[in-house]
N, C-alpha and C positions, 0 to 999 in steps of 0.2 A: 329757542331760540329761543328756545327760543326761541322759526324761523320765522311767513312773514310776512315781485318780492319777496318772505318773507316773503313779496316779490324777492325772496329770501338769498336767493345764490346764482349770482354769475359775475364771478371776481379774477381770483392768478390770472396773471398771464402765463402763457408756453404751451405749449400742442405737448398732448399726452397720448398722441395717436397712436406710438409704435406700444404706450402700455397698453390700449386700450383690445392693439388686433390683439393681444394674449388672452382677450376673454371667453372663457368658454362659451362654446352654443349652447341655447336655453335647448332643454330636454323637452321639443316640442315638433311636432310636424309642422313643415312650412305652413302658411297663413294665409296667401293671398290677397285672402277675403274677409279676413277678420281683423277685427282691429279693437287696441287695447283703450282704456280710457282714464285717464291718472289723475287725481288731484294732489298737489303736491306743494314743495316749496321751491323758489329758484334753485336750481343749482342740486336736485336731486336727478334730474333725468337731461344730461348734458349730454351734447354727443358724441364725444368722449367713449361715451356707453350705448349711449341712446338709438345713433346709427349702428353699430355694429349689432345692438338686437335687432332691430327692422329689418339688415341685411340678412340675418341669418334664419329671424323665419319667417319673412316677407310679408308680416302684419304691418299693418297704419297703427301709428302710435299717437293718439290724441292727449296732451298734455294740460291739466288747467293749473296757474297757480295763484295758493290762496296770500292772502295781504295779513294776516291773521290768525290765531287760534278759532276765535270767534266765526270769521268769514269759511270757514274752512268745515268748521260742525254746521252752521246753518244751510251750507250747499248742499253739505250731506244730509242734513234729516230733511231737506223739502224734496229732496225724492226718496228715502229713505232707504238712501243709499244707490237707488236705481241709475243713475245717473252718471258714477264710475263702478270700475271693479276693482281700482286700487285705491288708497289713501294712504300717506305720513302722517302722525306726530309726534306727540312726549310721551313718556311713559306716564303722565299724570294725570291724563286723559284717556286712560283705557275704562276706567267702570262709566266715564259718561256715555261715551261710546255702547259700551254694553247692552249698561241699561234700557238706552233708547232702541237698540235691537238694529243696531249701523255694520255691527261687524259679524261675520263665521269664520269658526277656527279655522286654520293652516293645517294642511296634515303633513307634517315634515319628513316621511316617505318622497312625496314629489319633490324636495330640495336637497339632491344630493351631496351639495355645497354648504350646508349647515356645518360642515367637521370644520371649516375656516372659519367659525366665529373664534375669536378669541375665548376662553375661558371666562373672562371676569364680565362679558355679556352673554355667555351661551347660557347662563340659568338665572335670567333677571325672571324675579318674580314677578313682576308687576306686568309681565307681558300674558302671565298663563290664569287662568278660570280654570280650578282645578286640575284637572288632567289635560285638559288643552290648549292649545298655543296659539293665543291671538295676533304676537306682535312680531316682526322680527328686526331684532338692534340693526342700524344701517350707520348712523351719523351722530354723535356726539360733541358738546360745544359750551360755552357759557354767554350767559349775558351781560360785557364787562360795560365799563366805568372806558369811555373813548375819549379822548382830549388831543388839545392842541401840544405839539412841544413849545415850540415856540411861547407858547401861555407856561404851559410849564416844563420846564428843564428836568424838575424833578418830577418824577408821577404823581398825583394829588393821594393821598392815605387812607384817605373815609370819602363815602358818599355826601359827607358833610359841607363837602364845596358848592354843592350843586345849590345849597340855597346860603350861598354868598353872590349878596344883591351886588359885588363888585361886576359879578358875570353876568347880571340881568341881560334880558333879550340874545344871549351869547350863549343859550344852549337849548338841547332838547331832547324829549324824550317819550319812547315809545307807547302807543297808544292799543295797548293790550292789557286788559283788564287783570286778570288771575297770573302775567309775572309783573304787572307794578305793583298788585298787595304782596305779592310775594318780598317783592325788595324794599317795598316800606314796611313790610314786619320785621326782616331782615337790620335796617336803619334803625327802626325805632327795639331793636333790642328785645321782639316776641320770645319767648320758649322754645314757640315750633311755627314758626311761618307757614306753616299750611295746615294748622289746627287751631288757628285764633279763636282766641274768647271774647266773649262784646265789647270789654275792656281796649285787648289789645285795636280791633277791628274802631273802635272809637280813637284811637291814639294813631294808628294810621292816616284815619280822615284826618284828622286835624294835621299831621306830619305832610301829604302831599297834598292837601289844600291850598297851604300855606307858600308851597313850591310853585304851585303854578302862575304868580305876580311877574317869579321870574324867567320862566320859559320864553323862549319865540312860538315856540309851535308846538304842539304833539305831530307826529306821524306815524306813518300807516305804509310801511314796505322800507324794506332794506336800498331800495335806487332811490326813496323816497328822504330817504333820513343820511343818505351819502351825498344828495343833492344840493338839502337844504343846506347841512356843513360845509360844504364846501361855494355856495354860492353868498352867505350869509357872514361868514367873518365867526362862526362858531366856534366855541372856544373847550363845551366839554358835551357830552350824550351820552346819556341811558342808552346804550346800543340793543342791538338785536343778533350780533353775534363777532367773530370773526373777522368775517369775511368786509365787513364793512372799512375795515385799515385799509389792508390793500388798494379796496378800490377806492376808497380816499387819495391815498398818495401816489394812485394812478391821474389824479386829478390835480394833482400839486399840492394838496397838503401834506403836513408836516405831523400827521398825526402815529400816536399809539395805543394799544391800549392798556389799562391793568385791573386786578381784582382788589379792589380796597378790602382796608381789615375787617369790614361788616361782610367779607365774603361778597360771592353773584352768585346768580339764581344761574343751575347749568340744568343743561336737557339733552336726553337722551330721545333722536328720533327713529322710529322704528316704521315698518310697509306695515299696511295691514289692508285683510282682504273684506270690501263692502261683502254687505251683504245681498246688497241688490247687482253684484257681480255678474253680469252674460258668459263671459269666458273666464271661469274657474283656470283652468290648463295657462292660456295664456297668462293668466295673471301669474301663477305661481313662477313658469317659466320666466317673467322678469325679476320675479322676488331672487330665484337660483340663481342669477346671471349676477344680482348688487350684490352677491357674498361671492364671489371671485375675488380674489387679490390684486385682481389690475385694479376695480372698479376701485375700490377702498384707495387704491396706494393715487389713484388718480384725483377721487374724492381730499384728498389732503394737501396734496400740490397741489393741483388748482384752485381750492375753496381755502386752506386751511381750517379744515373741522378735521376736528378726531374722528378715526374711523374706525368697524369694529372686527375688521381681519387684518391688519397689520398693524401690531405693536412698534413696529423696528422705525414703519414709516410715519406714526406720531409720534418717537422719541425727537427722529431728526428736524418735524416741525416745530419742534417746543413745548407739546402737549404737555407737560409733566407737572401743569397745577391742577389738577383733579379734587387735590386737599383739599384746596379754598372754596371750592365750589359746595351749594348748597344746589344738590342735586333735588327734582320739582319731583313731588308726591302729589297723592290727589290731595285738594283741599277738600278743607272742610266742609262747603257750602260753596259751590261751584256758579251760583243765581245769584247769591248772597253779595258774591267778590263783582261782576258782573255789576249789578246795581249801586252799588258802593261807588264802581268805577268812574260810573255815569253820573253820579253824586259831585263825585270831585273835580270831576270835567266841565260841569255848569257852576261850581261854584262859585 
């Protein structure tokens, strides 16, 4: 989510302790003196399943939350993965991490709950390198347009509303290089938003640079975006995902989301095993625990993310707009996108 902060995840209210209590115990010996180190988005290591995992294993779990995809990669690259056992990111970034030798293959034989993956997530090509699995699909969602329903009784139909001077200084845009360039490509009508030509890059740069003057701010993190929106009378926001809406509503903002006609970026986040993992057994136990149906149910009901193990829960939550999303793919040149985004922000 796209996530993030995000700070990516800490939103919908309600207790799910009962559901979490059914979480299957990880297949790992109790590990009183062992520590699991996780680098992830907020919302992916919640008490509903984190506490159960710690109770079942006796292990300590240290969680570090990333504020953006760029920050996450930098943290992993800084120690060649040695600082973390597990990381989570979306399908578009696998080649980047694999090429940097920051991951190691996952042994499916150590994941008895792998059978719980819904069919559409069981054979995702992006997580495979040849015959080896490098990712475990966990959550999916979109990077939609969030709006104030008082200002827009009818949902905006197009992303072009964020170029309307009427809402100048009442708009926010997430500070994320790859996703921002992809959305810009969707808006300017690029043939493939993940395989941009030089002409596409030029159009995206012109479009997003021209939009900057209308923004109150860029933001890095779910909580940052939510707080800026709630405190500054914001009307429109290129969001980091579905959870920002309930977070805004909780703060008294009449917020909703929409997928404009140009589509929105869709993401599929996975768990990955760090090349520098110190306790592979414990890391695989966490992955296996996250494949329990109770975790998928809790993830969707608490944060409104799509889960990968319970299709009925997804439908009940209204997560039925996958056909309006442009699912993330590997970009043609990630470094070029980062450089362009920095130029846009500085322009």
